PDB file with SEQRES, HELIX, SHEET and CRYST1 records, atoms N, CA, C and O in Angstrom:
SEQRES   1 A   89  MET ILE LYS ASP LEU PHE SER GLY ILE ALA ALA TYR LYS          
SEQRES   2 A   89  LYS ALA ILE THR LEU ILE PHE LYS GLU LYS LEU TRP GLY          
SEQRES   3 A   89  TYR ILE ALA ILE PRO ILE LEU ILE SER LEU LEU LEU ALA          
SEQRES   4 A   89  VAL ALA VAL PHE GLY SER ALA TRP GLY LEU SER ASP ASP          
SEQRES   5 A   89  ILE GLY SER VAL ILE ALA SER TRP TYR PRO LEU GLU TRP          
SEQRES   6 A   89  GLY SER GLU THR ILE LEU LYS ILE SER ASN VAL PHE GLY          
SEQRES   7 A   89  GLY LEU LEU VAL ALA ILE ILE GLY VAL LEU LEU                  
HELIX    1 AA1 ILE A    2  GLU A   22  1                                  21    
HELIX    2 AA2 TRP A   25  SER A   59  1                                  35    
HELIX    3 AA3 SER A   67  LEU A   88  1                                  22    
CRYST1    1.000    1.000    1.000  90.00  90.00  90.00 P 1           1          
ATOM      1  N   MET A   1     -24.626 -11.588  -7.252  1.00  0.00           N  
ATOM      2  CA  MET A   1     -23.328 -11.094  -6.908  1.00  0.00           C  
ATOM      3  C   MET A   1     -23.407  -9.622  -6.477  1.00  0.00           C  
ATOM      4  O   MET A   1     -22.811  -9.235  -5.472  1.00  0.00           O  
ATOM      5  N   ILE A   2     -24.122  -8.829  -7.219  1.00  0.00           N  
ATOM      6  CA  ILE A   2     -24.310  -7.418  -6.849  1.00  0.00           C  
ATOM      7  C   ILE A   2     -25.109  -7.330  -5.553  1.00  0.00           C  
ATOM      8  O   ILE A   2     -24.864  -6.469  -4.709  1.00  0.00           O  
ATOM      9  N   LYS A   3     -26.064  -8.234  -5.416  1.00  0.00           N  
ATOM     10  CA  LYS A   3     -26.865  -8.252  -4.194  1.00  0.00           C  
ATOM     11  C   LYS A   3     -25.986  -8.522  -2.975  1.00  0.00           C  
ATOM     12  O   LYS A   3     -26.172  -7.903  -1.927  1.00  0.00           O  
ATOM     13  N   ASP A   4     -25.029  -9.445  -3.106  1.00  0.00           N  
ATOM     14  CA  ASP A   4     -24.102  -9.745  -2.014  1.00  0.00           C  
ATOM     15  C   ASP A   4     -23.197  -8.551  -1.694  1.00  0.00           C  
ATOM     16  O   ASP A   4     -22.869  -8.306  -0.534  1.00  0.00           O  
ATOM     17  N   LEU A   5     -22.805  -7.827  -2.717  1.00  0.00           N  
ATOM     18  CA  LEU A   5     -21.985  -6.641  -2.508  1.00  0.00           C  
ATOM     19  C   LEU A   5     -22.734  -5.611  -1.669  1.00  0.00           C  
ATOM     20  O   LEU A   5     -22.188  -5.074  -0.705  1.00  0.00           O  
ATOM     21  N   PHE A   6     -23.965  -5.341  -2.031  1.00  0.00           N  
ATOM     22  CA  PHE A   6     -24.762  -4.377  -1.269  1.00  0.00           C  
ATOM     23  C   PHE A   6     -25.077  -4.892   0.135  1.00  0.00           C  
ATOM     24  O   PHE A   6     -25.182  -4.104   1.075  1.00  0.00           O  
ATOM     25  N   SER A   7     -25.227  -6.191   0.280  1.00  0.00           N  
ATOM     26  CA  SER A   7     -25.445  -6.779   1.593  1.00  0.00           C  
ATOM     27  C   SER A   7     -24.213  -6.587   2.483  1.00  0.00           C  
ATOM     28  O   SER A   7     -24.343  -6.310   3.675  1.00  0.00           O  
ATOM     29  N   GLY A   8     -23.034  -6.734   1.910  1.00  0.00           N  
ATOM     30  CA  GLY A   8     -21.803  -6.513   2.655  1.00  0.00           C  
ATOM     31  C   GLY A   8     -21.631  -5.065   3.072  1.00  0.00           C  
ATOM     32  O   GLY A   8     -21.201  -4.790   4.192  1.00  0.00           O  
ATOM     33  N   ILE A   9     -21.961  -4.134   2.185  1.00  0.00           N  
ATOM     34  CA  ILE A   9     -21.887  -2.707   2.520  1.00  0.00           C  
ATOM     35  C   ILE A   9     -22.869  -2.376   3.629  1.00  0.00           C  
ATOM     36  O   ILE A   9     -22.546  -1.603   4.531  1.00  0.00           O  
ATOM     37  N   ALA A  10     -24.055  -2.945   3.573  1.00  0.00           N  
ATOM     38  CA  ALA A  10     -25.051  -2.718   4.624  1.00  0.00           C  
ATOM     39  C   ALA A  10     -24.566  -3.267   5.963  1.00  0.00           C  
ATOM     40  O   ALA A  10     -24.844  -2.683   7.010  1.00  0.00           O  
ATOM     41  N   ALA A  11     -23.846  -4.385   5.935  1.00  0.00           N  
ATOM     42  CA  ALA A  11     -23.314  -4.954   7.181  1.00  0.00           C  
ATOM     43  C   ALA A  11     -22.288  -4.020   7.806  1.00  0.00           C  
ATOM     44  O   ALA A  11     -22.242  -3.883   9.029  1.00  0.00           O  
ATOM     45  N   TYR A  12     -21.461  -3.372   6.981  1.00  0.00           N  
ATOM     46  CA  TYR A  12     -20.513  -2.397   7.509  1.00  0.00           C  
ATOM     47  C   TYR A  12     -21.244  -1.212   8.127  1.00  0.00           C  
ATOM     48  O   TYR A  12     -20.824  -0.690   9.159  1.00  0.00           O  
ATOM     49  N   LYS A  13     -22.325  -0.792   7.504  1.00  0.00           N  
ATOM     50  CA  LYS A  13     -23.108   0.323   8.055  1.00  0.00           C  
ATOM     51  C   LYS A  13     -23.685  -0.061   9.419  1.00  0.00           C  
ATOM     52  O   LYS A  13     -23.672   0.743  10.351  1.00  0.00           O  
ATOM     53  N   LYS A  14     -24.186  -1.286   9.529  1.00  0.00           N  
ATOM     54  CA  LYS A  14     -24.722  -1.749  10.811  1.00  0.00           C  
ATOM     55  C   LYS A  14     -23.621  -1.831  11.873  1.00  0.00           C  
ATOM     56  O   LYS A  14     -23.850  -1.491  13.033  1.00  0.00           O  
ATOM     57  N   ALA A  15     -22.438  -2.278  11.479  1.00  0.00           N  
ATOM     58  CA  ALA A  15     -21.335  -2.397  12.425  1.00  0.00           C  
ATOM     59  C   ALA A  15     -20.908  -1.021  12.941  1.00  0.00           C  
ATOM     60  O   ALA A  15     -20.676  -0.858  14.138  1.00  0.00           O  
ATOM     61  N   ILE A  16     -20.803  -0.039  12.060  1.00  0.00           N  
ATOM     62  CA  ILE A  16     -20.437   1.310  12.488  1.00  0.00           C  
ATOM     63  C   ILE A  16     -21.495   1.892  13.404  1.00  0.00           C  
ATOM     64  O   ILE A  16     -21.172   2.559  14.387  1.00  0.00           O  
ATOM     65  N   THR A  17     -22.757   1.644  13.086  1.00  0.00           N  
ATOM     66  CA  THR A  17     -23.840   2.106  13.950  1.00  0.00           C  
ATOM     67  C   THR A  17     -23.724   1.471  15.334  1.00  0.00           C  
ATOM     68  O   THR A  17     -23.902   2.154  16.343  1.00  0.00           O  
ATOM     69  N   LEU A  18     -23.430   0.180  15.393  1.00  0.00           N  
ATOM     70  CA  LEU A  18     -23.267  -0.508  16.670  1.00  0.00           C  
ATOM     71  C   LEU A  18     -22.073   0.032  17.457  1.00  0.00           C  
ATOM     72  O   LEU A  18     -22.140   0.163  18.679  1.00  0.00           O  
ATOM     73  N   ILE A  19     -20.988   0.343  16.761  1.00  0.00           N  
ATOM     74  CA  ILE A  19     -19.806   0.895  17.427  1.00  0.00           C  
ATOM     75  C   ILE A  19     -20.141   2.238  18.073  1.00  0.00           C  
ATOM     76  O   ILE A  19     -19.738   2.499  19.207  1.00  0.00           O  
ATOM     77  N   PHE A  20     -20.873   3.085  17.359  1.00  0.00           N  
ATOM     78  CA  PHE A  20     -21.283   4.368  17.934  1.00  0.00           C  
ATOM     79  C   PHE A  20     -22.231   4.169  19.112  1.00  0.00           C  
ATOM     80  O   PHE A  20     -22.104   4.826  20.145  1.00  0.00           O  
ATOM     81  N   LYS A  21     -23.183   3.250  18.941  1.00  0.00           N  
ATOM     82  CA  LYS A  21     -24.206   3.035  19.958  1.00  0.00           C  
ATOM     83  C   LYS A  21     -23.599   2.508  21.263  1.00  0.00           C  
ATOM     84  O   LYS A  21     -23.973   2.957  22.347  1.00  0.00           O  
ATOM     85  N   GLU A  22     -22.667   1.561  21.161  1.00  0.00           N  
ATOM     86  CA  GLU A  22     -22.089   0.925  22.346  1.00  0.00           C  
ATOM     87  C   GLU A  22     -20.802   1.597  22.825  1.00  0.00           C  
ATOM     88  O   GLU A  22     -20.185   1.138  23.786  1.00  0.00           O  
ATOM     89  N   LYS A  23     -20.397   2.675  22.165  1.00  0.00           N  
ATOM     90  CA  LYS A  23     -19.187   3.439  22.517  1.00  0.00           C  
ATOM     91  C   LYS A  23     -17.949   2.546  22.565  1.00  0.00           C  
ATOM     92  O   LYS A  23     -17.250   2.479  23.576  1.00  0.00           O  
ATOM     93  N   LEU A  24     -17.699   1.873  21.465  1.00  0.00           N  
ATOM     94  CA  LEU A  24     -16.583   0.940  21.365  1.00  0.00           C  
ATOM     95  C   LEU A  24     -15.385   1.515  20.618  1.00  0.00           C  
ATOM     96  O   LEU A  24     -14.518   0.757  20.181  1.00  0.00           O  
ATOM     97  N   TRP A  25     -15.315   2.830  20.460  1.00  0.00           N  
ATOM     98  CA  TRP A  25     -14.233   3.433  19.689  1.00  0.00           C  
ATOM     99  C   TRP A  25     -12.866   3.210  20.331  1.00  0.00           C  
ATOM    100  O   TRP A  25     -11.851   3.202  19.634  1.00  0.00           O  
ATOM    101  N   GLY A  26     -12.831   3.031  21.631  1.00  0.00           N  
ATOM    102  CA  GLY A  26     -11.558   2.777  22.292  1.00  0.00           C  
ATOM    103  C   GLY A  26     -10.904   1.487  21.834  1.00  0.00           C  
ATOM    104  O   GLY A  26      -9.678   1.381  21.819  1.00  0.00           O  
ATOM    105  N   TYR A  27     -11.710   0.514  21.463  1.00  0.00           N  
ATOM    106  CA  TYR A  27     -11.186  -0.762  20.998  1.00  0.00           C  
ATOM    107  C   TYR A  27     -10.821  -0.749  19.522  1.00  0.00           C  
ATOM    108  O   TYR A  27     -10.173  -1.673  19.030  1.00  0.00           O  
ATOM    109  N   ILE A  28     -11.228   0.281  18.827  1.00  0.00           N  
ATOM    110  CA  ILE A  28     -10.966   0.361  17.397  1.00  0.00           C  
ATOM    111  C   ILE A  28      -9.886   1.387  17.091  1.00  0.00           C  
ATOM    112  O   ILE A  28      -9.229   1.300  16.054  1.00  0.00           O  
ATOM    113  N   ALA A  29      -9.694   2.348  17.970  1.00  0.00           N  
ATOM    114  CA  ALA A  29      -8.740   3.429  17.711  1.00  0.00           C  
ATOM    115  C   ALA A  29      -7.308   2.916  17.624  1.00  0.00           C  
ATOM    116  O   ALA A  29      -6.553   3.363  16.761  1.00  0.00           O  
ATOM    117  N   ILE A  30      -6.918   1.997  18.487  1.00  0.00           N  
ATOM    118  CA  ILE A  30      -5.545   1.498  18.476  1.00  0.00           C  
ATOM    119  C   ILE A  30      -5.239   0.693  17.212  1.00  0.00           C  
ATOM    120  O   ILE A  30      -4.188   0.922  16.613  1.00  0.00           O  
ATOM    121  N   PRO A  31      -6.091  -0.234  16.771  1.00  0.00           N  
ATOM    122  CA  PRO A  31      -5.803  -0.922  15.505  1.00  0.00           C  
ATOM    123  C   PRO A  31      -5.779   0.022  14.304  1.00  0.00           C  
ATOM    124  O   PRO A  31      -5.004  -0.184  13.369  1.00  0.00           O  
ATOM    125  N   ILE A  32      -6.622   1.057  14.323  1.00  0.00           N  
ATOM    126  CA  ILE A  32      -6.600   2.037  13.235  1.00  0.00           C  
ATOM    127  C   ILE A  32      -5.273   2.782  13.235  1.00  0.00           C  
ATOM    128  O   ILE A  32      -4.677   2.989  12.178  1.00  0.00           O  
ATOM    129  N   LEU A  33      -4.809   3.182  14.407  1.00  0.00           N  
ATOM    130  CA  LEU A  33      -3.543   3.900  14.515  1.00  0.00           C  
ATOM    131  C   LEU A  33      -2.378   3.016  14.065  1.00  0.00           C  
ATOM    132  O   LEU A  33      -1.493   3.483  13.348  1.00  0.00           O  
ATOM    133  N   ILE A  34      -2.371   1.762  14.472  1.00  0.00           N  
ATOM    134  CA  ILE A  34      -1.315   0.843  14.059  1.00  0.00           C  
ATOM    135  C   ILE A  34      -1.331   0.647  12.543  1.00  0.00           C  
ATOM    136  O   ILE A  34      -0.276   0.637  11.909  1.00  0.00           O  
ATOM    137  N   SER A  35      -2.502   0.492  11.969  1.00  0.00           N  
ATOM    138  CA  SER A  35      -2.612   0.313  10.519  1.00  0.00           C  
ATOM    139  C   SER A  35      -2.126   1.533   9.762  1.00  0.00           C  
ATOM    140  O   SER A  35      -1.443   1.404   8.746  1.00  0.00           O  
ATOM    141  N   LEU A  36      -2.470   2.716  10.247  1.00  0.00           N  
ATOM    142  CA  LEU A  36      -2.007   3.941   9.595  1.00  0.00           C  
ATOM    143  C   LEU A  36      -0.492   4.091   9.684  1.00  0.00           C  
ATOM    144  O   LEU A  36       0.152   4.482   8.711  1.00  0.00           O  
ATOM    145  N   LEU A  37       0.079   3.783  10.844  1.00  0.00           N  
ATOM    146  CA  LEU A  37       1.531   3.866  10.996  1.00  0.00           C  
ATOM    147  C   LEU A  37       2.249   2.867  10.089  1.00  0.00           C  
ATOM    148  O   LEU A  37       3.275   3.195   9.494  1.00  0.00           O  
ATOM    149  N   LEU A  38       1.713   1.653   9.983  1.00  0.00           N  
ATOM    150  CA  LEU A  38       2.310   0.657   9.089  1.00  0.00           C  
ATOM    151  C   LEU A  38       2.200   1.077   7.629  1.00  0.00           C  
ATOM    152  O   LEU A  38       3.134   0.874   6.852  1.00  0.00           O  
ATOM    153  N   ALA A  39       1.065   1.661   7.252  1.00  0.00           N  
ATOM    154  CA  ALA A  39       0.890   2.115   5.870  1.00  0.00           C  
ATOM    155  C   ALA A  39       1.878   3.222   5.543  1.00  0.00           C  
ATOM    156  O   ALA A  39       2.475   3.222   4.467  1.00  0.00           O  
ATOM    157  N   VAL A  40       2.055   4.164   6.459  1.00  0.00           N  
ATOM    158  CA  VAL A  40       3.023   5.242   6.231  1.00  0.00           C  
ATOM    159  C   VAL A  40       4.433   4.675   6.127  1.00  0.00           C  
ATOM    160  O   VAL A  40       5.216   5.116   5.286  1.00  0.00           O  
ATOM    161  N   ALA A  41       4.765   3.703   6.973  1.00  0.00           N  
ATOM    162  CA  ALA A  41       6.102   3.100   6.942  1.00  0.00           C  
ATOM    163  C   ALA A  41       6.343   2.342   5.640  1.00  0.00           C  
ATOM    164  O   ALA A  41       7.415   2.453   5.045  1.00  0.00           O  
ATOM    165  N   VAL A  42       5.353   1.574   5.197  1.00  0.00           N  
ATOM    166  CA  VAL A  42       5.521   0.781   3.976  1.00  0.00           C  
ATOM    167  C   VAL A  42       5.649   1.685   2.761  1.00  0.00           C  
ATOM    168  O   VAL A  42       6.554   1.503   1.946  1.00  0.00           O  
ATOM    169  N   PHE A  43       4.761   2.651   2.630  1.00  0.00           N  
ATOM    170  CA  PHE A  43       4.804   3.493   1.443  1.00  0.00           C  
ATOM    171  C   PHE A  43       5.927   4.521   1.508  1.00  0.00           C  
ATOM    172  O   PHE A  43       6.414   4.970   0.471  1.00  0.00           O  
ATOM    173  N   GLY A  44       6.342   4.898   2.711  1.00  0.00           N  
ATOM    174  CA  GLY A  44       7.530   5.735   2.840  1.00  0.00           C  
ATOM    175  C   GLY A  44       8.785   4.974   2.430  1.00  0.00           C  
ATOM    176  O   GLY A  44       9.671   5.524   1.776  1.00  0.00           O  
ATOM    177  N   SER A  45       8.850   3.721   2.815  1.00  0.00           N  
ATOM    178  CA  SER A  45       9.973   2.879   2.395  1.00  0.00           C  
ATOM    179  C   SER A  45       9.965   2.667   0.886  1.00  0.00           C  
ATOM    180  O   SER A  45      11.014   2.689   0.242  1.00  0.00           O  
ATOM    181  N   ALA A  46       8.799   2.466   0.340  1.00  0.00           N  
ATOM    182  CA  ALA A  46       8.697   2.290  -1.110  1.00  0.00           C  
ATOM    183  C   ALA A  46       9.163   3.545  -1.832  1.00  0.00           C  
ATOM    184  O   ALA A  46       9.845   3.459  -2.853  1.00  0.00           O  
ATOM    185  N   TRP A  47       8.802   4.696  -1.313  1.00  0.00           N  
ATOM    186  CA  TRP A  47       9.209   5.960  -1.925  1.00  0.00           C  
ATOM    187  C   TRP A  47      10.727   6.132  -1.816  1.00  0.00           C  
ATOM    188  O   TRP A  47      11.385   6.531  -2.776  1.00  0.00           O  
ATOM    189  N   GLY A  48      11.267   5.830  -0.649  1.00  0.00           N  
ATOM    190  CA  GLY A  48      12.692   6.028  -0.438  1.00  0.00           C  
ATOM    191  C   GLY A  48      13.577   5.011  -1.130  1.00  0.00           C  
ATOM    192  O   GLY A  48      14.674   5.348  -1.577  1.00  0.00           O  
ATOM    193  N   LEU A  49      13.127   3.791  -1.223  1.00  0.00           N  
ATOM    194  CA  LEU A  49      13.947   2.726  -1.806  1.00  0.00           C  
ATOM    195  C   LEU A  49      13.731   2.538  -3.301  1.00  0.00           C  
ATOM    196  O   LEU A  49      14.457   1.771  -3.934  1.00  0.00           O  
ATOM    197  N   SER A  50      12.749   3.221  -3.876  1.00  0.00           N  
ATOM    198  CA  SER A  50      12.443   2.987  -5.283  1.00  0.00           C  
ATOM    199  C   SER A  50      13.616   3.350  -6.191  1.00  0.00           C  
ATOM    200  O   SER A  50      13.879   2.637  -7.159  1.00  0.00           O  
ATOM    201  N   ASP A  51      14.329   4.446  -5.901  1.00  0.00           N  
ATOM    202  CA  ASP A  51      15.449   4.818  -6.758  1.00  0.00           C  
ATOM    203  C   ASP A  51      16.652   3.890  -6.575  1.00  0.00           C  
ATOM    204  O   ASP A  51      17.398   3.647  -7.523  1.00  0.00           O  
ATOM    205  N   ASP A  52      16.840   3.374  -5.360  1.00  0.00           N  
ATOM    206  CA  ASP A  52      17.947   2.433  -5.145  1.00  0.00           C  
ATOM    207  C   ASP A  52      17.710   1.127  -5.894  1.00  0.00           C  
ATOM    208  O   ASP A  52      18.594   0.630  -6.592  1.00  0.00           O  
ATOM    209  N   ILE A  53      16.523   0.587  -5.743  1.00  0.00           N  
ATOM    210  CA  ILE A  53      16.193  -0.664  -6.444  1.00  0.00           C  
ATOM    211  C   ILE A  53      16.119  -0.420  -7.943  1.00  0.00           C  
ATOM    212  O   ILE A  53      16.535  -1.267  -8.733  1.00  0.00           O  
ATOM    213  N   GLY A  54      15.593   0.729  -8.335  1.00  0.00           N  
ATOM    214  CA  GLY A  54      15.533   1.075  -9.757  1.00  0.00           C  
ATOM    215  C   GLY A  54      16.904   1.164 -10.386  1.00  0.00           C  
ATOM    216  O   GLY A  54      17.086   0.758 -11.534  1.00  0.00           O  
ATOM    217  N   SER A  55      17.880   1.694  -9.650  1.00  0.00           N  
ATOM    218  CA  SER A  55      19.247   1.774 -10.182  1.00  0.00           C  
ATOM    219  C   SER A  55      19.848   0.383 -10.385  1.00  0.00           C  
ATOM    220  O   SER A  55      20.551   0.139 -11.365  1.00  0.00           O  
ATOM    221  N   VAL A  56      19.568  -0.514  -9.461  1.00  0.00           N  
ATOM    222  CA  VAL A  56      20.072  -1.886  -9.600  1.00  0.00           C  
ATOM    223  C   VAL A  56      19.433  -2.559 -10.810  1.00  0.00           C  
ATOM    224  O   VAL A  56      20.118  -3.219 -11.591  1.00  0.00           O  
ATOM    225  N   ILE A  57      18.134  -2.393 -10.963  1.00  0.00           N  
ATOM    226  CA  ILE A  57      17.442  -3.007 -12.111  1.00  0.00           C  
ATOM    227  C   ILE A  57      17.935  -2.393 -13.413  1.00  0.00           C  
ATOM    228  O   ILE A  57      18.162  -3.106 -14.391  1.00  0.00           O  
ATOM    229  N   ALA A  58      18.105  -1.058 -13.432  1.00  0.00           N  
ATOM    230  CA  ALA A  58      18.552  -0.385 -14.654  1.00  0.00           C  
ATOM    231  C   ALA A  58      19.986  -0.738 -15.011  1.00  0.00           C  
ATOM    232  O   ALA A  58      20.362  -0.657 -16.181  1.00  0.00           O  
ATOM    233  N   SER A  59      20.793  -1.125 -14.036  1.00  0.00           N  
ATOM    234  CA  SER A  59      22.182  -1.497 -14.337  1.00  0.00           C  
ATOM    235  C   SER A  59      22.264  -2.781 -15.152  1.00  0.00           C  
ATOM    236  O   SER A  59      23.294  -3.051 -15.769  1.00  0.00           O  
ATOM    237  N   TRP A  60      21.214  -3.565 -15.166  1.00  0.00           N  
ATOM    238  CA  TRP A  60      21.196  -4.788 -15.968  1.00  0.00           C  
ATOM    239  C   TRP A  60      20.982  -4.490 -17.453  1.00  0.00           C  
ATOM    240  O   TRP A  60      21.224  -5.354 -18.296  1.00  0.00           O  
ATOM    241  N   TYR A  61      20.536  -3.284 -17.777  1.00  0.00           N  
ATOM    242  CA  TYR A  61      20.296  -2.903 -19.177  1.00  0.00           C  
ATOM    243  C   TYR A  61      21.645  -2.605 -19.827  1.00  0.00           C  
ATOM    244  O   TYR A  61      22.351  -1.697 -19.387  1.00  0.00           O  
ATOM    245  N   PRO A  62      22.014  -3.351 -20.862  1.00  0.00           N  
ATOM    246  CA  PRO A  62      23.382  -3.249 -21.384  1.00  0.00           C  
ATOM    247  C   PRO A  62      23.634  -2.050 -22.314  1.00  0.00           C  
ATOM    248  O   PRO A  62      24.789  -1.665 -22.495  1.00  0.00           O  
ATOM    249  N   LEU A  63      22.622  -1.466 -22.893  1.00  0.00           N  
ATOM    250  CA  LEU A  63      22.825  -0.418 -23.891  1.00  0.00           C  
ATOM    251  C   LEU A  63      22.765   0.975 -23.268  1.00  0.00           C  
ATOM    252  O   LEU A  63      22.172   1.168 -22.207  1.00  0.00           O  
ATOM    253  N   GLU A  64      23.382   1.934 -23.938  1.00  0.00           N  
ATOM    254  CA  GLU A  64      23.311   3.323 -23.488  1.00  0.00           C  
ATOM    255  C   GLU A  64      22.033   3.981 -24.015  1.00  0.00           C  
ATOM    256  O   GLU A  64      21.469   4.867 -23.373  1.00  0.00           O  
ATOM    257  N   TRP A  65      21.586   3.537 -25.186  1.00  0.00           N  
ATOM    258  CA  TRP A  65      20.400   4.100 -25.812  1.00  0.00           C  
ATOM    259  C   TRP A  65      19.154   3.716 -25.000  1.00  0.00           C  
ATOM    260  O   TRP A  65      18.896   2.532 -24.784  1.00  0.00           O  
ATOM    261  N   GLY A  66      18.403   4.693 -24.563  1.00  0.00           N  
ATOM    262  CA  GLY A  66      17.176   4.448 -23.819  1.00  0.00           C  
ATOM    263  C   GLY A  66      17.385   4.164 -22.350  1.00  0.00           C  
ATOM    264  O   GLY A  66      16.454   3.751 -21.658  1.00  0.00           O  
ATOM    265  N   SER A  67      18.605   4.383 -21.861  1.00  0.00           N  
ATOM    266  CA  SER A  67      18.885   4.025 -20.465  1.00  0.00           C  
ATOM    267  C   SER A  67      18.133   4.927 -19.482  1.00  0.00           C  
ATOM    268  O   SER A  67      17.778   4.481 -18.391  1.00  0.00           O  
ATOM    269  N   GLU A  68      17.887   6.182 -19.850  1.00  0.00           N  
ATOM    270  CA  GLU A  68      17.146   7.081 -18.952  1.00  0.00           C  
ATOM    271  C   GLU A  68      15.689   6.625 -18.803  1.00  0.00           C  
ATOM    272  O   GLU A  68      15.126   6.687 -17.710  1.00  0.00           O  
ATOM    273  N   THR A  69      15.092   6.174 -19.890  1.00  0.00           N  
ATOM    274  CA  THR A  69      13.725   5.659 -19.847  1.00  0.00           C  
ATOM    275  C   THR A  69      13.663   4.378 -19.022  1.00  0.00           C  
ATOM    276  O   THR A  69      12.749   4.185 -18.219  1.00  0.00           O  
ATOM    277  N   ILE A  70      14.640   3.513 -19.231  1.00  0.00           N  
ATOM    278  CA  ILE A  70      14.698   2.271 -18.456  1.00  0.00           C  
ATOM    279  C   ILE A  70      14.863   2.578 -16.974  1.00  0.00           C  
ATOM    280  O   ILE A  70      14.275   1.897 -16.133  1.00  0.00           O  
ATOM    281  N   LEU A  71      15.662   3.604 -16.640  1.00  0.00           N  
ATOM    282  CA  LEU A  71      15.856   3.981 -15.247  1.00  0.00           C  
ATOM    283  C   LEU A  71      14.553   4.462 -14.618  1.00  0.00           C  
ATOM    284  O   LEU A  71      14.236   4.086 -13.489  1.00  0.00           O  
ATOM    285  N   LYS A  72      13.793   5.289 -15.337  1.00  0.00           N  
ATOM    286  CA  LYS A  72      12.514   5.781 -14.804  1.00  0.00           C  
ATOM    287  C   LYS A  72      11.520   4.640 -14.612  1.00  0.00           C  
ATOM    288  O   LYS A  72      10.829   4.575 -13.595  1.00  0.00           O  
ATOM    289  N   ILE A  73      11.451   3.751 -15.582  1.00  0.00           N  
ATOM    290  CA  ILE A  73      10.533   2.616 -15.485  1.00  0.00           C  
ATOM    291  C   ILE A  73      10.948   1.691 -14.345  1.00  0.00           C  
ATOM    292  O   ILE A  73      10.099   1.188 -13.609  1.00  0.00           O  
ATOM    293  N   SER A  74      12.247   1.470 -14.201  1.00  0.00           N  
ATOM    294  CA  SER A  74      12.703   0.581 -13.132  1.00  0.00           C  
ATOM    295  C   SER A  74      12.538   1.228 -11.762  1.00  0.00           C  
ATOM    296  O   SER A  74      12.373   0.515 -10.772  1.00  0.00           O  
ATOM    297  N   ASN A  75      12.578   2.564 -11.671  1.00  0.00           N  
ATOM    298  CA  ASN A  75      12.289   3.237 -10.401  1.00  0.00           C  
ATOM    299  C   ASN A  75      10.848   2.991  -9.982  1.00  0.00           C  
ATOM    300  O   ASN A  75      10.578   2.710  -8.814  1.00  0.00           O  
ATOM    301  N   VAL A  76       9.930   3.095 -10.920  1.00  0.00           N  
ATOM    302  CA  VAL A  76       8.521   2.834 -10.627  1.00  0.00           C  
ATOM    303  C   VAL A  76       8.337   1.373 -10.241  1.00  0.00           C  
ATOM    304  O   VAL A  76       7.643   1.062  -9.274  1.00  0.00           O  
ATOM    305  N   PHE A  77       8.959   0.485 -10.997  1.00  0.00           N  
ATOM    306  CA  PHE A  77       8.850  -0.938 -10.700  1.00  0.00           C  
ATOM    307  C   PHE A  77       9.456  -1.264  -9.337  1.00  0.00           C  
ATOM    308  O   PHE A  77       8.901  -2.075  -8.595  1.00  0.00           O  
ATOM    309  N   GLY A  78      10.582  -0.645  -8.999  1.00  0.00           N  
ATOM    310  CA  GLY A  78      11.207  -0.874  -7.699  1.00  0.00           C  
ATOM    311  C   GLY A  78      10.313  -0.402  -6.559  1.00  0.00           C  
ATOM    312  O   GLY A  78      10.202  -1.084  -5.541  1.00  0.00           O  
ATOM    313  N   GLY A  79       9.673   0.759  -6.717  1.00  0.00           N  
ATOM    314  CA  GLY A  79       8.749   1.247  -5.695  1.00  0.00           C  
ATOM    315  C   GLY A  79       7.552   0.337  -5.532  1.00  0.00           C  
ATOM    316  O   GLY A  79       7.124   0.060  -4.412  1.00  0.00           O  
ATOM    317  N   LEU A  80       7.005  -0.132  -6.651  1.00  0.00           N  
ATOM    318  CA  LEU A  80       5.878  -1.059  -6.576  1.00  0.00           C  
ATOM    319  C   LEU A  80       6.291  -2.373  -5.923  1.00  0.00           C  
ATOM    320  O   LEU A  80       5.522  -2.964  -5.166  1.00  0.00           O  
ATOM    321  N   LEU A  81       7.484  -2.819  -6.212  1.00  0.00           N  
ATOM    322  CA  LEU A  81       7.984  -4.061  -5.629  1.00  0.00           C  
ATOM    323  C   LEU A  81       8.091  -3.944  -4.111  1.00  0.00           C  
ATOM    324  O   LEU A  81       7.657  -4.839  -3.386  1.00  0.00           O  
ATOM    325  N   VAL A  82       8.663  -2.854  -3.634  1.00  0.00           N  
ATOM    326  CA  VAL A  82       8.784  -2.654  -2.181  1.00  0.00           C  
ATOM    327  C   VAL A  82       7.409  -2.524  -1.542  1.00  0.00           C  
ATOM    328  O   VAL A  82       7.174  -3.074  -0.467  1.00  0.00           O  
ATOM    329  N   ALA A  83       6.493  -1.800  -2.192  1.00  0.00           N  
ATOM    330  CA  ALA A  83       5.143  -1.633  -1.647  1.00  0.00           C  
ATOM    331  C   ALA A  83       4.394  -2.960  -1.579  1.00  0.00           C  
ATOM    332  O   ALA A  83       3.707  -3.235  -0.595  1.00  0.00           O  
ATOM    333  N   ILE A  84       4.519  -3.773  -2.606  1.00  0.00           N  
ATOM    334  CA  ILE A  84       3.837  -5.070  -2.620  1.00  0.00           C  
ATOM    335  C   ILE A  84       4.403  -5.986  -1.545  1.00  0.00           C  
ATOM    336  O   ILE A  84       3.651  -6.650  -0.831  1.00  0.00           O  
ATOM    337  N   ILE A  85       5.724  -6.023  -1.427  1.00  0.00           N  
ATOM    338  CA  ILE A  85       6.319  -6.863  -0.386  1.00  0.00           C  
ATOM    339  C   ILE A  85       5.916  -6.365   0.992  1.00  0.00           C  
ATOM    340  O   ILE A  85       5.617  -7.169   1.875  1.00  0.00           O  
ATOM    341  N   GLY A  86       5.903  -5.042   1.191  1.00  0.00           N  
ATOM    342  CA  GLY A  86       5.494  -4.496   2.483  1.00  0.00           C  
ATOM    343  C   GLY A  86       4.059  -4.796   2.824  1.00  0.00           C  
ATOM    344  O   GLY A  86       3.745  -5.100   3.975  1.00  0.00           O  
ATOM    345  N   VAL A  87       3.181  -4.718   1.846  1.00  0.00           N  
ATOM    346  CA  VAL A  87       1.764  -5.022   2.088  1.00  0.00           C  
ATOM    347  C   VAL A  87       1.578  -6.504   2.396  1.00  0.00           C  
ATOM    348  O   VAL A  87       0.774  -6.869   3.253  1.00  0.00           O  
ATOM    349  N   LEU A  88       2.325  -7.357   1.692  1.00  0.00           N  
ATOM    350  CA  LEU A  88       2.206  -8.792   1.953  1.00  0.00           C  
ATOM    351  C   LEU A  88       2.748  -9.173   3.322  1.00  0.00           C  
ATOM    352  O   LEU A  88       2.204 -10.054   3.987  1.00  0.00           O  
ATOM    353  N   LEU A  89       3.815  -8.513   3.742  1.00  0.00           N  
ATOM    354  CA  LEU A  89       4.373  -8.820   5.057  1.00  0.00           C  
ATOM    355  C   LEU A  89       3.477  -8.259   6.152  1.00  0.00           C  
ATOM    356  O   LEU A  89       3.777  -8.414   7.336  1.00  0.00           O  
TER     357      LEU A  89                                                      
END                                                                             
């Protein structure tokens, strides 16, 4: 299993070497740019929507005692939820 892991890493090294050798960066730059833009959009949305979703989740908590802690935990959970859905989509 460890041997396969190192074999996979070596394959990536060979691929990068081939990309440099054959000057194929033009074919890789656009997918990299698209991936970076999508990552920024997904995690920016997660950051922005975490408090909104957290407030909805925290509103289900019926007691006043500990509501601030529940709100903070639900904000984190809401951000993770948006990030996971964004990554899956």
